[in-house]
N, C-alpha and C positions, 0 to 999 in steps of 0.2 A: 382608099378613096369612097366613099360608101353606097354603095347600091342603093337606084331608086326605083322600085316599082310600082310602073305604074296600073293605076285601076281603070278599068270605063265599066259603064255601067249600059247592062242589054236590055231593049226592050223587048218584053216577050207579044207573044198576042196577045197573051191573060191579060198585060197589063192594057194593052190598046183595048182589049172587049171592054174591058170592068173604065177605061176611064169615057169609052160611048156609052156606056151606060150611064154615069155620072153624070154628063150631059146632056141627054135627052133626063132621065128623072129631073133634074133640074130647075129644064123645061116646062116641066110638067107640075110642078112646086105650084106652079101658082095657082093653076085650077082650086079653086072654092068662089062664094059670095062676095065674101066680106075681104076685106083686108085681113081681118086676124085671121081667118080660117084661113085664109092663103099660106098666111108667115106659123101659124103653128103646123099647119101638113107639112109646108118646104122646112123646117125644123127639121121635124120626124121622118121624112126621106132622107134631107142630107146629113143630117147624124150615121145614119142606116148604112147610107153610102160609103160615106167618110170611113167610119169602123168598120169597112169590109174593104174597102181601098188598101187602106192601112195594115189593117191584118192580112193582106195578099203581099203587100210590100216587104211588110216584115219592120211599121213602123209601128207606132205607138198606138194604139186600140182609141185609148183615152184622149188623145190632143187627136187623132181622124174626127170622132166622133163631134169632136167640141166643134172645130172649124165645119165640117161638113155641116152642124148644125145651126150655125153662125150666118153660112151659103144659104144657103137653104130658105132662111127666115127672111135674109133680108131681101132676096130674091122672088119669093111667093109675098114677103109685103111690097116690092116694089111693084108687082106687077097689078091690073084690076081685069075682071074677068073678061073683057070682052080680046083683052092682049093673048090669053089660049083660048081657043073656041073647039072641046071635040063633039062637040053633034053634028 
């Protein structure tokens, strides 16, 4: 009979904090006056957050950056300057 080893993932406070920062960063990705500015800034911020999250969790940094950049660009492009007003 084979021994089955059950593994589980532990959610660390560091991962929770990083997730919260990522969510806030993506929310702020909508800042800018034009759609292209918001998409560009969202892509840059999303790529940085995605790469950082992947590095912390042991994933592929490149894949994290690509996914984060895509999500950030989409978030920035989907918002307008009235959606997020920091003034």
